[in-house]
N, CA, C and O atoms as a CHARMM CRD file, in Angstrom:
* protein
*
  332
    1    1 MET  N    105.91800-128.00500 -54.93200 PROA 1      0.00000
    2    1 MET  CA   106.12500-126.85300 -55.78000 PROA 1      0.00000
    3    1 MET  C    106.57600-125.66100 -54.93100 PROA 1      0.00000
    4    1 MET  O    105.97600-125.35600 -53.90000 PROA 1      0.00000
    5    2 LYS  N    107.61300-125.01200 -55.36900 PROA 2      0.00000
    6    2 LYS  CA   108.16000-123.86400 -54.66900 PROA 2      0.00000
    7    2 LYS  C    107.38600-122.60000 -55.04700 PROA 2      0.00000
    8    2 LYS  O    107.17300-122.33400 -56.23000 PROA 2      0.00000
    9    3 ILE  N    106.96900-121.82900 -54.05700 PROA 3      0.00000
   10    3 ILE  CA   106.26800-120.57700 -54.31500 PROA 3      0.00000
   11    3 ILE  C    107.27900-119.52000 -54.73600 PROA 3      0.00000
   12    3 ILE  O    108.31900-119.34400 -54.10200 PROA 3      0.00000
   13    4 ARG  N    106.95500-118.82800 -55.80800 PROA 4      0.00000
   14    4 ARG  CA   107.78400-117.73300 -56.30100 PROA 4      0.00000
   15    4 ARG  C    107.02100-116.43300 -56.07000 PROA 4      0.00000
   16    4 ARG  O    105.79900-116.39700 -56.21800 PROA 4      0.00000
   17    5 PHE  N    107.72200-115.38200 -55.71300 PROA 5      0.00000
   18    5 PHE  CA   107.08900-114.11600 -55.37100 PROA 5      0.00000
   19    5 PHE  C    107.49700-113.00400 -56.33000 PROA 5      0.00000
   20    5 PHE  O    108.61000-112.98900 -56.85600 PROA 5      0.00000
   21    6 GLN  N    106.56800-112.07500 -56.54300 PROA 6      0.00000
   22    6 GLN  CA   106.81100-110.89000 -57.34700 PROA 6      0.00000
   23    6 GLN  C    106.47500-109.66300 -56.50500 PROA 6      0.00000
   24    6 GLN  O    105.34500-109.51600 -56.03800 PROA 6      0.00000
   25    7 ALA  N    107.45300-108.78600 -56.31300 PROA 7      0.00000
   26    7 ALA  CA   107.20400-107.54200 -55.58200 PROA 7      0.00000
   27    7 ALA  C    106.48100-106.56300 -56.49500 PROA 7      0.00000
   28    7 ALA  O    106.86900-106.37200 -57.64800 PROA 7      0.00000
   29    8 ASP  N    105.42900-105.94500 -55.97200 PROA 8      0.00000
   30    8 ASP  CA   104.75600-104.86500 -56.68600 PROA 8      0.00000
   31    8 ASP  C    105.64300-103.62100 -56.58800 PROA 8      0.00000
   32    8 ASP  O    106.52100-103.54600 -55.72900 PROA 8      0.00000
   33    9 ALA  N    105.41300-102.66200 -57.45700 PROA 9      0.00000
   34    9 ALA  CA   106.22800-101.44500 -57.46000 PROA 9      0.00000
   35    9 ALA  C    106.11200-100.66900 -56.15500 PROA 9      0.00000
   36    9 ALA  O    107.02500 -99.92500 -55.79700 PROA 9      0.00000
   37   10 ASP  N    105.00300-100.83100 -55.44100 PROA 10     0.00000
   38   10 ASP  CA   104.82800-100.08500 -54.19000 PROA 10     0.00000
   39   10 ASP  C    105.39800-100.79600 -52.96100 PROA 10     0.00000
   40   10 ASP  O    105.38800-100.23600 -51.86500 PROA 10     0.00000
   41   11 LEU  N    105.89000-102.01300 -53.13200 PROA 11     0.00000
   42   11 LEU  CA   106.38300-102.76600 -51.97600 PROA 11     0.00000
   43   11 LEU  C    107.66700-102.14800 -51.43100 PROA 11     0.00000
   44   11 LEU  O    108.60200-101.86200 -52.17900 PROA 11     0.00000
   45   12 ASN  N    107.69300-101.95100 -50.14100 PROA 12     0.00000
   46   12 ASN  CA   108.86600-101.40700 -49.46800 PROA 12     0.00000
   47   12 ASN  C    110.05300-102.34200 -49.72100 PROA 12     0.00000
   48   12 ASN  O    110.01100-103.52000 -49.36700 PROA 12     0.00000
   49   13 GLN  N    111.09400-101.81300 -50.32600 PROA 13     0.00000
   50   13 GLN  CA   112.25700-102.62400 -50.69200 PROA 13     0.00000
   51   13 GLN  C    112.96200-103.22700 -49.47700 PROA 13     0.00000
   52   13 GLN  O    113.63500-104.25100 -49.59900 PROA 13     0.00000
   53   14 ILE  N    112.81600-102.60700 -48.32000 PROA 14     0.00000
   54   14 ILE  CA   113.41200-103.15200 -47.09800 PROA 14     0.00000
   55   14 ILE  C    112.80700-104.52300 -46.78800 PROA 14     0.00000
   56   14 ILE  O    113.51500-105.42700 -46.34400 PROA 14     0.00000
   57   15 ILE  N    111.50700-104.67700 -47.02000 PROA 15     0.00000
   58   15 ILE  CA   110.83800-105.96200 -46.79100 PROA 15     0.00000
   59   15 ILE  C    111.41700-107.02100 -47.72200 PROA 15     0.00000
   60   15 ILE  O    111.75100-108.12400 -47.28800 PROA 15     0.00000
   61   16 LEU  N    111.53300-106.68500 -48.99200 PROA 16     0.00000
   62   16 LEU  CA   112.06900-107.62800 -49.97100 PROA 16     0.00000
   63   16 LEU  C    113.51100-108.00100 -49.62800 PROA 16     0.00000
   64   16 LEU  O    113.84700-109.18500 -49.58600 PROA 16     0.00000
   65   17 LEU  N    114.35600-107.01900 -49.38700 PROA 17     0.00000
   66   17 LEU  CA   115.76900-107.27300 -49.10400 PROA 17     0.00000
   67   17 LEU  C    115.95800-108.06600 -47.81300 PROA 17     0.00000
   68   17 LEU  O    116.78900-108.97200 -47.75700 PROA 17     0.00000
   69   18 ALA  N    115.19400-107.73100 -46.78300 PROA 18     0.00000
   70   18 ALA  CA   115.30900-108.44800 -45.50900 PROA 18     0.00000
   71   18 ALA  C    114.83600-109.89200 -45.65500 PROA 18     0.00000
   72   18 ALA  O    115.42100-110.79500 -45.05800 PROA 18     0.00000
   73   19 THR  N    113.79400-110.11800 -46.43300 PROA 19     0.00000
   74   19 THR  CA   113.29100-111.47400 -46.66100 PROA 19     0.00000
   75   19 THR  C    114.34300-112.32600 -47.35200 PROA 19     0.00000
   76   19 THR  O    114.62200-113.44900 -46.93000 PROA 19     0.00000
   77   20 VAL  N    114.92000-111.79100 -48.40800 PROA 20     0.00000
   78   20 VAL  CA   115.92600-112.53700 -49.16400 PROA 20     0.00000
   79   20 VAL  C    117.20700-112.72100 -48.34600 PROA 20     0.00000
   80   20 VAL  O    117.85800-113.76100 -48.44200 PROA 20     0.00000
   81   21 ARG  N    117.56900-111.72500 -47.54900 PROA 21     0.00000
   82   21 ARG  CA   118.75500-111.86000 -46.70200 PROA 21     0.00000
   83   21 ARG  C    118.54100-112.93800 -45.64700 PROA 21     0.00000
   84   21 ARG  O    119.44800-113.71700 -45.35600 PROA 21     0.00000
   85   22 HSD  N    117.33900-112.98000 -45.07500 PROA 22     0.00000
   86   22 HSD  CA   117.03300-113.96200 -44.03900 PROA 22     0.00000
   87   22 HSD  C    116.93400-115.37500 -44.62100 PROA 22     0.00000
   88   22 HSD  O    117.36500-116.34400 -43.99800 PROA 22     0.00000
   89   23 GLU  N    116.35900-115.47700 -45.82600 PROA 23     0.00000
   90   23 GLU  CA   116.18500-116.78200 -46.46900 PROA 23     0.00000
   91   23 GLU  C    116.53400-116.67600 -47.94900 PROA 23     0.00000
   92   23 GLU  O    115.64700-116.47200 -48.77700 PROA 23     0.00000
   93   24 PRO  N    117.80000-116.81100 -48.28900 PROA 24     0.00000
   94   24 PRO  CA   118.25100-116.63600 -49.67600 PROA 24     0.00000
   95   24 PRO  C    117.61200-117.58100 -50.68700 PROA 24     0.00000
   96   24 PRO  O    117.63300-117.29600 -51.88400 PROA 24     0.00000
   97   25 ALA  N    117.05600-118.67400 -50.24600 PROA 25     0.00000
   98   25 ALA  CA   116.44000-119.62400 -51.18000 PROA 25     0.00000
   99   25 ALA  C    115.09900-119.12700 -51.72300 PROA 25     0.00000
  100   25 ALA  O    114.58600-119.68600 -52.69200 PROA 25     0.00000
  101   26 ILE  N    114.52700-118.08900 -51.11500 PROA 26     0.00000
  102   26 ILE  CA   113.24500-117.56400 -51.58200 PROA 26     0.00000
  103   26 ILE  C    113.44000-116.86700 -52.92300 PROA 26     0.00000
  104   26 ILE  O    114.33700-116.03800 -53.07900 PROA 26     0.00000
  105   27 ASP  N    112.59900-117.20800 -53.87900 PROA 27     0.00000
  106   27 ASP  CA   112.61900-116.59600 -55.21100 PROA 27     0.00000
  107   27 ASP  C    111.68600-115.38400 -55.17100 PROA 27     0.00000
  108   27 ASP  O    110.47100-115.52700 -55.30700 PROA 27     0.00000
  109   28 PHE  N    112.25400-114.19500 -54.98500 PROA 28     0.00000
  110   28 PHE  CA   111.49300-112.96000 -54.79300 PROA 28     0.00000
  111   28 PHE  C    112.02300-111.93100 -55.78500 PROA 28     0.00000
  112   28 PHE  O    113.07400-111.33000 -55.56400 PROA 28     0.00000
  113   29 GLN  N    111.30000-111.73400 -56.86400 PROA 29     0.00000
  114   29 GLN  CA   111.74100-110.82500 -57.92400 PROA 29     0.00000
  115   29 GLN  C    111.32800-109.39100 -57.62600 PROA 29     0.00000
  116   29 GLN  O    110.21100-109.14500 -57.17200 PROA 29     0.00000
  117   30 THR  N    112.22000-108.45100 -57.87600 PROA 30     0.00000
  118   30 THR  CA   111.90700-107.04000 -57.67500 PROA 30     0.00000
  119   30 THR  C    110.99800-106.53300 -58.78900 PROA 30     0.00000
  120   30 THR  O    110.92200-107.11800 -59.87000 PROA 30     0.00000
  121   31 ALA  N    110.31600-105.43800 -58.50200 PROA 31     0.00000
  122   31 ALA  CA   109.46700-104.80800 -59.51600 PROA 31     0.00000
  123   31 ALA  C    110.31200-104.30000 -60.67300 PROA 31     0.00000
  124   31 ALA  O    109.89500-104.36600 -61.83000 PROA 31     0.00000
  125   32 MET  N    111.49900-103.79400 -60.36200 PROA 32     0.00000
  126   32 MET  CA   112.38100-103.27900 -61.41100 PROA 32     0.00000
  127   32 MET  C    112.80800-104.40600 -62.35000 PROA 32     0.00000
  128   32 MET  O    112.78200-104.24400 -63.57000 PROA 32     0.00000
  129   33 ALA  N    113.19600-105.53300 -61.78700 PROA 33     0.00000
  130   33 ALA  CA   113.63100-106.66800 -62.60600 PROA 33     0.00000
  131   33 ALA  C    112.50800-107.17400 -63.50300 PROA 33     0.00000
  132   33 ALA  O    112.76000-107.67100 -64.60100 PROA 33     0.00000
  133   34 ALA  N    111.27100-107.04800 -63.03600 PROA 34     0.00000
  134   34 ALA  CA   110.11900-107.52700 -63.80800 PROA 34     0.00000
  135   34 ALA  C    109.59300-106.47600 -64.77400 PROA 34     0.00000
  136   34 ALA  O    108.74900-106.78300 -65.61600 PROA 34     0.00000
  137   35 GLY  N    110.07700-105.23900 -64.66700 PROA 35     0.00000
  138   35 GLY  CA   109.60100-104.17600 -65.54200 PROA 35     0.00000
  139   35 GLY  C    108.18300-103.73900 -65.24600 PROA 35     0.00000
  140   35 GLY  O    107.39700-103.51200 -66.16500 PROA 35     0.00000
  141   36 LEU  N    107.84500-103.61800 -63.95500 PROA 36     0.00000
  142   36 LEU  CA   106.47800-103.26800 -63.56800 PROA 36     0.00000
  143   36 LEU  C    106.18900-101.77700 -63.52200 PROA 36     0.00000
  144   36 LEU  O    105.03400-101.38200 -63.35600 PROA 36     0.00000
  145   37 ALA  N    107.21000-100.93800 -63.66400 PROA 37     0.00000
  146   37 ALA  CA   106.99700 -99.49100 -63.59600 PROA 37     0.00000
  147   37 ALA  C    105.96600 -99.06400 -64.64300 PROA 37     0.00000
  148   37 ALA  O    106.02200 -99.48100 -65.80000 PROA 37     0.00000
  149   38 ASN  N    105.04600 -98.24000 -64.21800 PROA 38     0.00000
  150   38 ASN  CA   104.01400 -97.65300 -65.09200 PROA 38     0.00000
  151   38 ASN  C    102.97700 -98.63900 -65.61500 PROA 38     0.00000
  152   38 ASN  O    102.21700 -98.30100 -66.52200 PROA 38     0.00000
  153   39 LEU  N    102.93000 -99.85800 -65.06200 PROA 39     0.00000
  154   39 LEU  CA   101.87200-100.80000 -65.43900 PROA 39     0.00000
  155   39 LEU  C    100.69900-100.62400 -64.48600 PROA 39     0.00000
  156   39 LEU  O    100.89200-100.31600 -63.31000 PROA 39     0.00000
  157   40 ASN  N     99.48100-100.81700 -64.99000 PROA 40     0.00000
  158   40 ASN  CA    98.31800-100.74700 -64.09700 PROA 40     0.00000
  159   40 ASN  C     98.16200-102.07700 -63.36200 PROA 40     0.00000
  160   40 ASN  O     98.84800-103.05200 -63.67000 PROA 40     0.00000
  161   41 ASP  N     97.25700-102.10600 -62.39000 PROA 41     0.00000
  162   41 ASP  CA    97.08100-103.29200 -61.54400 PROA 41     0.00000
  163   41 ASP  C     96.81100-104.55100 -62.35700 PROA 41     0.00000
  164   41 ASP  O     97.38100-105.60600 -62.07800 PROA 41     0.00000
  165   42 GLU  N     95.94400-104.44600 -63.36100 PROA 42     0.00000
  166   42 GLU  CA    95.59700-105.61100 -64.15900 PROA 42     0.00000
  167   42 GLU  C     96.81900-106.15600 -64.90200 PROA 42     0.00000
  168   42 GLU  O     97.00300-107.36900 -64.99400 PROA 42     0.00000
  169   43 GLU  N     97.64200-105.26600 -65.42400 PROA 43     0.00000
  170   43 GLU  CA    98.84000-105.68900 -66.14100 PROA 43     0.00000
  171   43 GLU  C     99.86100-106.32700 -65.19800 PROA 43     0.00000
  172   43 GLU  O    100.52800-107.29800 -65.55600 PROA 43     0.00000
  173   44 VAL  N     99.97400-105.77500 -63.99500 PROA 44     0.00000
  174   44 VAL  CA   100.89100-106.33000 -62.99400 PROA 44     0.00000
  175   44 VAL  C    100.44500-107.73800 -62.60900 PROA 44     0.00000
  176   44 VAL  O    101.26500-108.65400 -62.54400 PROA 44     0.00000
  177   45 LEU  N     99.15900-107.91100 -62.35600 PROA 45     0.00000
  178   45 LEU  CA    98.63000-109.23600 -62.00600 PROA 45     0.00000
  179   45 LEU  C     98.85600-110.23600 -63.14000 PROA 45     0.00000
  180   45 LEU  O     99.23900-111.38000 -62.89300 PROA 45     0.00000
  181   46 ALA  N     98.62400-109.81100 -64.36700 PROA 46     0.00000
  182   46 ALA  CA    98.79500-110.70300 -65.51000 PROA 46     0.00000
  183   46 ALA  C    100.25800-111.10800 -65.67700 PROA 46     0.00000
  184   46 ALA  O    100.55300-112.27500 -65.93800 PROA 46     0.00000
  185   47 LYS  N    101.16300-110.16200 -65.53100 PROA 47     0.00000
  186   47 LYS  CA   102.59100-110.45500 -65.68500 PROA 47     0.00000
  187   47 LYS  C    103.05600-111.41900 -64.59300 PROA 47     0.00000
  188   47 LYS  O    103.77400-112.37700 -64.87800 PROA 47     0.00000
  189   48 ALA  N    102.65300-111.17400 -63.35100 PROA 48     0.00000
  190   48 ALA  CA   103.03000-112.06500 -62.25300 PROA 48     0.00000
  191   48 ALA  C    102.46900-113.47100 -62.48800 PROA 48     0.00000
  192   48 ALA  O    103.17200-114.46300 -62.29300 PROA 48     0.00000
  193   49 ALA  N    101.21800-113.55200 -62.90100 PROA 49     0.00000
  194   49 ALA  CA   100.59000-114.85300 -63.13800 PROA 49     0.00000
  195   49 ALA  C    101.27300-115.60800 -64.27600 PROA 49     0.00000
  196   49 ALA  O    101.49900-116.81300 -64.16700 PROA 49     0.00000
  197   50 ARG  N    101.60200-114.91600 -65.36000 PROA 50     0.00000
  198   50 ARG  CA   102.28700-115.56900 -66.48500 PROA 50     0.00000
  199   50 ARG  C    103.61200-116.18100 -66.05500 PROA 50     0.00000
  200   50 ARG  O    104.03000-117.21700 -66.57300 PROA 50     0.00000
  201   51 GLU  N    104.26700-115.52700 -65.10200 PROA 51     0.00000
  202   51 GLU  CA   105.56700-116.01100 -64.62700 PROA 51     0.00000
  203   51 GLU  C    105.43900-116.95000 -63.42800 PROA 51     0.00000
  204   51 GLU  O    106.44300-117.37900 -62.85800 PROA 51     0.00000
  205   52 GLY  N    104.20000-117.26600 -63.04900 PROA 52     0.00000
  206   52 GLY  CA   103.97000-118.19500 -61.94800 PROA 52     0.00000
  207   52 GLY  C    104.36500-117.63800 -60.59300 PROA 52     0.00000
  208   52 GLY  O    104.85100-118.36900 -59.73000 PROA 52     0.00000
  209   53 ARG  N    104.15400-116.33100 -60.40800 PROA 53     0.00000
  210   53 ARG  CA   104.56100-115.67700 -59.16500 PROA 53     0.00000
  211   53 ARG  C    103.35400-115.10900 -58.41700 PROA 53     0.00000
  212   53 ARG  O    102.43200-114.56300 -59.02400 PROA 53     0.00000
  213   54 ALA  N    103.37800-115.24600 -57.09700 PROA 54     0.00000
  214   54 ALA  CA   102.38600-114.60100 -56.24600 PROA 54     0.00000
  215   54 ALA  C    102.81100-113.15100 -56.07400 PROA 54     0.00000
  216   54 ALA  O    103.97700-112.87900 -55.78700 PROA 54     0.00000
  217   55 LEU  N    101.89200-112.22700 -56.24300 PROA 55     0.00000
  218   55 LEU  CA   102.19100-110.81000 -56.13000 PROA 55     0.00000
  219   55 LEU  C    102.15800-110.37700 -54.67100 PROA 55     0.00000
  220   55 LEU  O    101.23500-110.72100 -53.93300 PROA 55     0.00000
  221   56 VAL  N    103.17600-109.61700 -54.25900 PROA 56     0.00000
  222   56 VAL  CA   103.26600-109.08700 -52.89800 PROA 56     0.00000
  223   56 VAL  C    103.18800-107.56400 -53.00500 PROA 56     0.00000
  224   56 VAL  O    103.98100-106.94200 -53.71200 PROA 56     0.00000
  225   57 THR  N    102.23100-106.97500 -52.30200 PROA 57     0.00000
  226   57 THR  CA   101.95700-105.54900 -52.45900 PROA 57     0.00000
  227   57 THR  C    101.51600-104.91200 -51.14300 PROA 57     0.00000
  228   57 THR  O    101.15200-105.60600 -50.19400 PROA 57     0.00000
  229   58 HSD  N    101.55500-103.59400 -51.10500 PROA 58     0.00000
  230   58 HSD  CA   100.96200-102.82400 -50.00000 PROA 58     0.00000
  231   58 HSD  C     99.59900-102.27400 -50.41900 PROA 58     0.00000
  232   58 HSD  O     98.90100-101.67800 -49.59900 PROA 58     0.00000
  233   59 ASP  N     99.21700-102.45900 -51.66000 PROA 59     0.00000
  234   59 ASP  CA    98.01800-101.83700 -52.24100 PROA 59     0.00000
  235   59 ASP  C     96.74300-102.54200 -51.78800 PROA 59     0.00000
  236   59 ASP  O     96.20200-103.37800 -52.51300 PROA 59     0.00000
  237   60 TRP  N     96.27000-102.21200 -50.61400 PROA 60     0.00000
  238   60 TRP  CA    95.05700-102.83100 -50.08300 PROA 60     0.00000
  239   60 TRP  C     93.80500-102.10400 -50.55700 PROA 60     0.00000
  240   60 TRP  O     92.69700-102.60100 -50.35400 PROA 60     0.00000
  241   61 ARG  N     93.95400-100.94500 -51.18200 PROA 61     0.00000
  242   61 ARG  CA    92.78200-100.18200 -51.63100 PROA 61     0.00000
  243   61 ARG  C     92.21200-100.68100 -52.95000 PROA 61     0.00000
  244   61 ARG  O     90.99800-100.84200 -53.07300 PROA 61     0.00000
  245   62 THR  N     93.06300-100.92700 -53.93300 PROA 62     0.00000
  246   62 THR  CA    92.53300-101.31800 -55.24000 PROA 62     0.00000
  247   62 THR  C     92.87500-102.74600 -55.64900 PROA 62     0.00000
  248   62 THR  O     92.12500-103.36700 -56.40200 PROA 62     0.00000
  249   63 MET  N     93.98600-103.27300 -55.16900 PROA 63     0.00000
  250   63 MET  CA    94.43900-104.58800 -55.64700 PROA 63     0.00000
  251   63 MET  C     93.47400-105.73000 -55.30300 PROA 63     0.00000
  252   63 MET  O     93.29700-106.61800 -56.13700 PROA 63     0.00000
  253   64 PRO  N     92.83600-105.75700 -54.11600 PROA 64     0.00000
  254   64 PRO  CA    91.90100-106.86600 -53.86500 PROA 64     0.00000
  255   64 PRO  C     90.77400-106.94200 -54.90000 PROA 64     0.00000
  256   64 PRO  O     90.39900-108.03200 -55.33300 PROA 64     0.00000
  257   65 ARG  N     90.24200-105.79700 -55.28900 PROA 65     0.00000
  258   65 ARG  CA    89.17400-105.78300 -56.29300 PROA 65     0.00000
  259   65 ARG  C     89.70100-106.25600 -57.64000 PROA 65     0.00000
  260   65 ARG  O     89.06200-107.06800 -58.30900 PROA 65     0.00000
  261   66 HSD  N     90.85600-105.75600 -58.03800 PROA 66     0.00000
  262   66 HSD  CA    91.42700-106.15800 -59.32200 PROA 66     0.00000
  263   66 HSD  C     91.77600-107.64900 -59.31900 PROA 66     0.00000
  264   66 HSD  O     91.57600-108.33800 -60.32000 PROA 66     0.00000
  265   67 PHE  N     92.29400-108.13900 -58.20100 PROA 67     0.00000
  266   67 PHE  CA    92.63300-109.56200 -58.10300 PROA 67     0.00000
  267   67 PHE  C     91.36700-110.41700 -58.18100 PROA 67     0.00000
  268   67 PHE  O     91.34600-111.44600 -58.85700 PROA 67     0.00000
  269   68 SER  N     90.32800-109.98900 -57.49400 PROA 68     0.00000
  270   68 SER  CA    89.06100-110.72000 -57.52200 PROA 68     0.00000
  271   68 SER  C     88.51200-110.81800 -58.94400 PROA 68     0.00000
  272   68 SER  O     88.02500-111.87200 -59.35500 PROA 68     0.00000
  273   69 GLU  N     88.59000-109.73500 -59.68000 PROA 69     0.00000
  274   69 GLU  CA    88.13900-109.74000 -61.06900 PROA 69     0.00000
  275   69 GLU  C     89.06800-110.59800 -61.93800 PROA 69     0.00000
  276   69 GLU  O     88.59800-111.33600 -62.80500 PROA 69     0.00000
  277   70 PHE  N     90.36600-110.50400 -61.71100 PROA 70     0.00000
  278   70 PHE  CA    91.36000-111.22200 -62.50600 PROA 70     0.00000
  279   70 PHE  C     91.15800-112.73200 -62.40900 PROA 70     0.00000
  280   70 PHE  O     91.19800-113.42600 -63.42500 PROA 70     0.00000
  281   71 ILE  N     90.94500-113.23900 -61.21500 PROA 71     0.00000
  282   71 ILE  CA    90.85600-114.69400 -61.04500 PROA 71     0.00000
  283   71 ILE  C     89.53900-115.29200 -61.52400 PROA 71     0.00000
  284   71 ILE  O     89.36800-116.51100 -61.50400 PROA 71     0.00000
  285   72 THR  N     88.60900-114.44500 -61.95500 PROA 72     0.00000
  286   72 THR  CA    87.39100-115.00800 -62.55100 PROA 72     0.00000
  287   72 THR  C     87.66600-115.57400 -63.93800 PROA 72     0.00000
  288   72 THR  O     86.91400-116.41400 -64.43100 PROA 72     0.00000
  289   73 THR  N     88.75700-115.10700 -64.57600 PROA 73     0.00000
  290   73 THR  CA    89.06600-115.57700 -65.92600 PROA 73     0.00000
  291   73 THR  C     90.48000-116.12900 -66.08100 PROA 73     0.00000
  292   73 THR  O     90.78200-116.77500 -67.08500 PROA 73     0.00000
  293   74 GLU  N     91.34700-115.88600 -65.10700 PROA 74     0.00000
  294   74 GLU  CA    92.75200-116.28600 -65.21600 PROA 74     0.00000
  295   74 GLU  C     93.17700-117.04200 -63.95900 PROA 74     0.00000
  296   74 GLU  O     92.56600-116.90500 -62.89900 PROA 74     0.00000
  297   75 MET  N     94.22900-117.83800 -64.09600 PROA 75     0.00000
  298   75 MET  CA    94.81200-118.52400 -62.94400 PROA 75     0.00000
  299   75 MET  C     95.92100-117.64100 -62.36100 PROA 75     0.00000
  300   75 MET  O     96.61100-116.92700 -63.08800 PROA 75     0.00000
  301   76 SER  N     96.07600-117.70600 -61.04300 PROA 76     0.00000
  302   76 SER  CA    97.11300-116.92800 -60.38100 PROA 76     0.00000
  303   76 SER  C     97.62100-117.68200 -59.16900 PROA 76     0.00000
  304   76 SER  O     96.84000-118.32100 -58.46500 PROA 76     0.00000
  305   77 PRO  N     98.93600-117.61500 -58.91500 PROA 77     0.00000
  306   77 PRO  CA    99.48000-118.24400 -57.70300 PROA 77     0.00000
  307   77 PRO  C     99.03200-117.55000 -56.42800 PROA 77     0.00000
  308   77 PRO  O     99.09000-118.14600 -55.35200 PROA 77     0.00000
  309   78 GLY  N     98.58500-116.30000 -56.52600 PROA 78     0.00000
  310   78 GLY  CA    98.05800-115.64300 -55.34500 PROA 78     0.00000
  311   78 GLY  C     98.44300-114.18900 -55.21100 PROA 78     0.00000
  312   78 GLY  O     99.18300-113.63400 -56.02300 PROA 78     0.00000
  313   79 LEU  N     97.91300-113.58500 -54.15000 PROA 79     0.00000
  314   79 LEU  CA    98.14300-112.18900 -53.82600 PROA 79     0.00000
  315   79 LEU  C     98.39100-112.09000 -52.32900 PROA 79     0.00000
  316   79 LEU  O     97.60500-112.60000 -51.53200 PROA 79     0.00000
  317   80 LEU  N     99.47400-111.44000 -51.94800 PROA 80     0.00000
  318   80 LEU  CA    99.77300-111.18700 -50.53900 PROA 80     0.00000
  319   80 LEU  C     99.78100-109.68900 -50.32900 PROA 80     0.00000
  320   80 LEU  O    100.52200-108.96500 -50.99200 PROA 80     0.00000
  321   81 ILE  N     98.95300-109.22400 -49.40400 PROA 81     0.00000
  322   81 ILE  CA    98.89800-107.79200 -49.12400 PROA 81     0.00000
  323   81 ILE  C     99.53500-107.55500 -47.75900 PROA 81     0.00000
  324   81 ILE  O     99.07400-108.07900 -46.74400 PROA 81     0.00000
  325   82 ILE  N    100.60500-106.75400 -47.75100 PROA 82     0.00000
  326   82 ILE  CA   101.32200-106.41300 -46.53900 PROA 82     0.00000
  327   82 ILE  C    100.85000-105.04500 -46.08200 PROA 82     0.00000
  328   82 ILE  O    100.98300-104.07300 -46.82600 PROA 82     0.00000
  329   83 PRO  N    100.29700-104.94200 -44.86900 PROA 83     0.00000
  330   83 PRO  CA    99.83100-103.61900 -44.41500 PROA 83     0.00000
  331   83 PRO  C    100.97300-102.63100 -44.23300 PROA 83     0.00000
  332   83 PRO  O    100.74100-101.48200 -43.85700 PROA 83     0.00000
């Protein structure tokens, strides 16, 4: 199974663009393409999970707690936090 990624709205676009440029086969959707603007953490996690995507974010302050709560009731491909 191929891992698919979803960029959070706070993810530095240089990281996303450089990743896709280096490896074009990676399925890495932008926050804009997913319509994540103005969604809260729980909504972002739910949208990524529904689409079978691991969320990639810089949000190390609140996202780990929200992800921990989310996976108690929902399935998710994962969360990657980039410092």
